[in-house]
C-alpha positions in Angstrom: -69.7 130.3 82.3 -67.3 127.8 83.7 -64.0 127.9 81.9 -62.1 124.6 81.6 -58.4 124.2 82.2 -55.6 122.0 81.2 -55.4 118.9 83.3 -52.2 118.8 85.4 -50.9 116.3 87.9 -52.6 117.1 91.2 -49.9 118.5 93.6 -52.2 119.9 96.3 -54.4 118.6 99.0 -56.8 120.2 101.5 -56.2 119.5 105.1 -58.0 120.6 108.2 -56.2 121.3 111.4 -57.4 123.1 114.5 -60.7 123.8 112.8 -59.1 125.6 109.8 -58.6 124.4 106.3 -55.2 124.8 104.5 -54.0 123.9 101.1 -50.7 122.0 101.1 -48.5 120.3 98.6 -48.9 116.5 98.5 -45.3 116.1 97.3 -42.1 118.1 97.3 -42.0 120.6 94.4 -39.2 122.6 93.0 -39.4 126.4 92.4 -41.3 127.4 89.3 -43.5 124.3 89.3 -47.1 124.6 88.0 -49.0 123.5 91.1 -52.5 123.8 89.6 -54.8 126.0 87.5 -57.7 127.9 88.9 -61.0 126.5 87.7 -64.3 128.3 88.0 -66.6 130.8 86.6 -66.1 134.4 86.1 -68.1 136.9 88.1 -68.2 140.6 88.7 -68.8 140.1 92.4 -65.8 139.8 94.7 -66.1 137.7 97.8 -63.6 136.5 100.4 -62.9 133.4 98.3 -62.7 134.8 94.7 -59.5 135.7 92.9 -59.4 139.0 90.9 -58.3 139.0 87.3 -59.0 142.5 86.3 -61.1 145.5 87.5 -64.4 143.7 87.1 -63.6 140.0 86.7 -63.1 137.5 89.5 -63.0 133.7 89.4 -65.3 131.7 91.7 -66.8 128.3 91.9 -70.4 127.9 90.7 -73.1 128.3 93.4 -74.4 125.2 95.1 -71.3 123.0 94.6 -71.3 120.0 96.9 -68.4 119.7 99.3 -66.9 116.8 97.3 -66.7 119.0 94.2 -65.2 121.9 96.1 -62.5 119.6 97.4 -61.9 118.0 94.0 -62.1 121.0 91.6 -62.1 124.2 93.6 -59.6 123.4 96.3 -57.7 126.6 95.4 -60.3 128.4 97.5 -58.4 127.0 100.6 -55.1 128.9 99.7 -54.3 131.2 102.6 -52.5 134.5 102.7 -48.9 135.0 103.6 -46.8 138.1 103.4 -43.9 135.9 102.2 -45.9 133.4 100.1 -44.9 130.1 98.7 -46.8 130.6 95.4 -47.8 133.2 92.9 -50.8 133.4 90.7 -50.3 134.3 87.0 -53.6 134.4 85.1 -55.1 131.1 86.2 -51.8 129.3 86.9 -50.5 128.9 90.4 -46.7 128.5 90.5 -44.3 127.7 93.3 -42.0 130.6 94.1 -39.4 128.4 95.8 -39.0 124.7 96.6 -41.9 123.6 98.8 -41.4 120.5 100.9 -44.2 117.9 100.9 -47.2 118.7 103.1 -46.2 122.3 103.4 -48.8 125.1 102.9 -49.4 126.7 99.6 -49.9 130.4 100.2 -50.1 133.6 98.1 -50.1 137.3 99.0 -53.7 138.4 98.6 -52.7 141.9 97.7 -50.9 140.5 94.6 -54.3 139.8 93.0 -56.9 141.8 95.0 -57.2 145.6 94.5 -59.6 146.0 97.3 -60.4 143.1 99.6 -64.0 142.1 100.1 -63.2 141.2 103.7 -60.0 142.8 105.1 -58.3 141.0 108.0 -55.4 141.3 110.3 -52.5 139.1 109.1 -50.9 136.6 111.6 -48.3 135.2 109.3 -45.5 136.1 111.7 -43.1 137.3 109.0 -40.7 140.1 109.6 -42.2 141.6 106.4 -45.8 141.3 107.6 -48.1 143.9 106.1 -50.4 143.9 109.2 -53.9 144.6 108.0 -54.5 143.0 104.6 -57.0 145.2 102.7 -55.7 144.9 99.1 -53.3 146.5 96.7 -55.1 149.8 96.9 -54.0 150.3 100.5 -50.3 149.5 100.1 -47.7 152.3 100.1 -45.8 152.8 96.9 -42.6 151.2 98.2 -44.5 148.0 99.2 -46.3 147.9 95.8 -42.9 147.9 94.1 -41.6 145.2 96.4 -44.5 143.0 95.3 -43.9 143.7 91.6 -42.8 140.1 90.8 -45.9 138.7 92.4 -48.5 141.0 90.9 -51.3 139.9 88.6 -51.1 141.4 85.1 -54.0 143.7 86.1 -52.3 145.1 89.2 -49.0 145.3 87.4 -50.7 147.5 84.8 -52.1 149.7 87.6 -48.7 150.0 89.2 -47.1 151.0 85.8 -49.8 153.5 85.1 -51.1 151.6 82.0 -54.5 151.2 83.7 -56.0 153.9 85.9 -56.7 153.1 89.5 -60.4 152.4 89.8 -62.6 155.5 90.3 -64.0 155.8 93.8 -61.2 153.7 95.2 
């Protein structure tokens, strides 16, 4: 089932540089700005491109989308990770954490939504606060989990606060 979203002014663009795609702002935006809303269908299967909402729900684009539709509706899939991100995801809303200059990258901390990454990777963000290998919230030490509190999805916040048990087998 594809869930529709509220139409907002498009504040993002996909760019390709050095063979890699990035999602950038197409205008300067102040802190707290709604950048866009995640569109897509809910699935129980995590991939490297899905965003996790709760233990068994992730948002993804429908299978077989042509590139034009990916770029027009599902551009959020090009958001990269950063240990000091420019945006945060709350439910389906993507909000700027601080002022973002025009044509700057929109990033989020993958461990703020993903309990266990489908495809862990070594981060190259260059931040002094770099987490190194990004594997998901599950692998973060307690102190780092607390540091990310303000960025966490409602599901991971509930896990952190003990309102939801950590997944079995994790």
